[in-house]
N, C-alpha and C positions, 0 to 999 in steps of 0.2 A: 577467602576461598569461596567459590560459588557452590551452592548446594545442588548437586546433580544426581545423586543416587537416591535409592529408596523408591517406594511405591507411588508417592503422590506429592513429593516436595517440589516447590518452585525452585528453579535454578537460574543463575545468571547466564545470559546468552553468550557472553564473551569468554567464559571459562571453559576448561576442558574437564568435564565431570564424567562420572561413570553412568552414562546414559544407557538404560536397558530398553526403554520404550519411549524415545524422545519425541516431544511434541512442541509445536510452535503455534502461538496464537497470533493471528493476522487479522487486519481489517478487511472488510468486504469493499469492493468486489474481488480484490486480489486473491483472497483465500480460495474462493470457488473457481476462479480462472486457473489456479494452480492445480487443484484436484481434478478438474475436467481436462487437463492436459493441454490447455490453450497456452497457458503461461509456462515456460520451460526454464526460465531464469528467475531465481529469487535473489533480489538485490539487497545487499547489506553494507554497512560501514565496517563490519568485522567478519573475519573468516569463520567458516563453519567448524564447530568442534566435532562433528559426527560424519560418518559415512553409513550408508544404508537407509533403512526405512525411517522416515520422518512423518509423524502424524500432524495433520493440519486442523487447527481449531479456529473458528470464526469468532471474532470479538463481538462485544455487545452493541457496538455502534451501528445503527441502521444506515446504509449508504444512501446518498441522495441520488435522484434520477440523473442529474447532470454528471455526477461522478461516474456512474455506471456507463452512461453513453460515451463519455470521453475515453474510458478504458476500452470499451468494446470497439470504438472507432479506431483506436490505436492499434489493436490487434488485427482488425480487418486490413489495415494498411500494411502492416509488417508481414502478414501472411501473403498479401497480394504480391509482394516482392518476389515470392517463390511460386507465384502462379495459382495460389489457393484463394478462391473468392467466395466460397460457400461455407462460412463458419456457422456453427450452431452453438450459441451461447447458453448458459444455464437459464432456465425459466425463472428461477428464484435465487436470491442471494440471502440465505438464512443467517441469522446471527445467534450468538451464544450456543453454538452447536459444534460438535466434532464432525468434520466433513469427510475425512478419508486420509489418504497418505500418499507420499511420493518416495522415490528412492533418490537420495542425494549421492551422486557419484564423484563429485569433485567440487573444487572452489578455485576460481581463477580471478585475476585482476581484470578490471574493465578493459584496459588497453590490450591485454592478452586475448580476451574474447574478441575484440574488434579486429584483431589481425589473424584470427584462427580460421583459415580457409577450409578446414576440414568440416566445419559446421555451416549450415545454411545461412544466407545473408540475413534472413529475418530473425534468426536466433541472435546473431551478432548485434542487431539493432535493439534487442531487449536489454543489453548490458549498458546501463547508464550510471551504475553506482561503483564505489571503490572495489567491492568484492561481489562476485557473481556466483551464487550457489547453483550448480548444474543439476537439474532434476529430470528424472526419467520415471517410467512405469507408474503413472498415476492410477490410483484406485479410489473409489468413492464408496461411502456407506449407503446401502439401500435406503436406510432410514436414519438420517443424522439425528443424534440425540443430544439433549441439553447437558451441558457440563460447564464447570467454571474453568477459567484460564489463569495463566501465570505469566510473569514477565520472562522474556528470554526463552531459551530452550529448557524444557523441564521434562520429567518422566510422567507418563500417564499412570494413574492409579491402577493397581493390578486388576481390580474388578471391572473397571472401565475398559481396559485393554482386552481382557478376556471376552467381553461382550462385543467389542468393536471388531475384533479379528474375525468373528463369525459372520459379520454383515458386510464384508468387503466384496466388491465386484470390480474387475478390471475395466479401465477406461481407455478407449483408443482415441487419442487426440487427433486433430486435423493433420498434423505433421510430426509424428514422434521422432525424436532425435536420439541417436546413440553416440554418446561422447566417448571417443577413444582414449583409453588410459595409456600413458607413456609406458607404464610397467603393469601389465595385466595381473601380476602376482601381488601387487601392492595397491590396496584400495586408496591409499593416501598419496599415490604418485601424481595424481592430477590435482595440484595445489598451486597457490599463487607463485608465479615465476616459472612453472614447469613448461608452459607453452613456449616462452621466449628462449628457454634453455634447450628444449627439445628441437625447436625449429629456429635456430639462430639466424637464419637468413630470411626469416619471415618478417615482412614489413606490413604495417597496417594498411589494409586495402579498404578504400572508402566505398561504401554502398551509395550509389547514386540515388538521391532522394527526389521524389516527385513533389509537386506542389501539395497534393493531397496527403502524402506521407509526412511532409514537414509540418503541415497544419495539424495532423493527428498527434504528432509528437509534442508539439507546442500545447495542444489542448490537454493532453494527458499530464504534462508537467504542471500546467496551471491547476488542474483538478487536484493533483497530489499536494501542491503547495497550499491551496485553499483548504484542503482537508486538514493539513497539519496546523494551519493558522487557527482554525476553529477549535482544535484540541487545546492549543496554547492559551487561547482566550478563556476557554472553559476552566482550565486548571488554575490560571491566575486569579480568576474570580471566586473559586471555591476552595482552594487549598488552605488558605489562612483560617477560614471559618471551620473547615472540617477538622483540621488538626487541633484547633482550639476546643472544639466539641469533644474530640477524642480524649483530650487530656482530662476534661471534667467527667466524662462518662466512663472512662477506662477502656474504651474500644473505638476504633476508627470508624468514620462514616463510610459505609461500603461503596456508595456510588462515587463520591468525590475521590476516594482512595483509588478506585478503579481507573477513573479518568486520569489521575496523576500517573499511575503506572503505565497506562497505555499511551502516554504522550510520546510520539515518535515522529521522526522526520520522514515524510513521504517522499518517494522517488519513483519516477516513471519507469526506471530501469528494471522492470520485473518485480517491483516490490511495492506493497501498499504501506510499508512502514520500515523504519530503521529503529531497532530496539535500543533504548538508552541503557546505560549501566545501572543496574538495580541497586538501590541503597539497602542497608541492613534491614531497615524497617520493611521495605518492599519484599525482601526475600522471606520474611517471616509471616507476611499477611497475604493470603491468596486473594485473587480477584474474584468476587462473587458476581457472576453474570446475571443480568436481569432477564425476566421473562419478556421476550420480544417476538412479534409476529413478523414473518418475512413477507417480501413484496408479492402481493396478489394471492397468497395462500389462503384457502378456506377450509372449513370443516368438511365440505363435500369432497375436496381434493384428498383429504386425509383418509376418507373412507375407501379410496382406491388402493391404499397401501395396507397390506396385511399386518395386523398387530400395531398399527399406528393409533395414537391417541390424540386428543385435542392439543396436547402439549408438544407434539412432535411435528417438525416441519421438514419438508423435502427440498 
């Protein structure tokens, strides 16, 4: 059984827990792209156990410039399909921070999303994973604050939630999408298989891909694949020693344990990661995020933010 209830326990992402203030830890730049309303599909290999507000937390891994560029190029191209050419990306991609939240309104299969003519072509291009979480109404924290993350979907601690709820501001993405529910009275009516059932005559319509779009998709896939490969190499080199040390010291090494937990299969289809099934040990040991500075942020920048300290990054 996955641990999903309570004020601050880590929960397994694939279970159906009692989520009161569900949160998901994601790698950058995918986390910020979602909170800023640029990314509208969160891709996973498992269906979402929740509907409604989902808090987004950025993991501790600092994104490389090449990864950021590849994902920004990807979104420039898919928005251009719908005639939007002036995208404003986040100035910074902070890590180890709670960033904001989105509303999860449904979850469909990749093939269902690809054939769903009720949504824009660019949205359909985001769906490259087995399951696509449909996200609306992004909100960001005026001042993202440091916190630890957990594997899978988990509940925010009550004190963190109470502080975060007061600091939210709405975000208007470059092209907000309203995903129509088959049954407006049932928040779970938009689920895997519902599109093909509701629109039985709907056939997959292929979005014509330009040379630039094809190159952007290939670049984003390569960035995601390389991202995951580096995680795998790091874990394989550190896991044995870390668990050996934890046996002798009575506690796990926090950094190597974190990297082990955050090992995920990256996918360009709207996701910076695919959460693996957490082990019993992982469920009982939280990820302790390290102190990390975000790209280009300075103390002078922080002085512009009321109440911000040297440990807070925007």
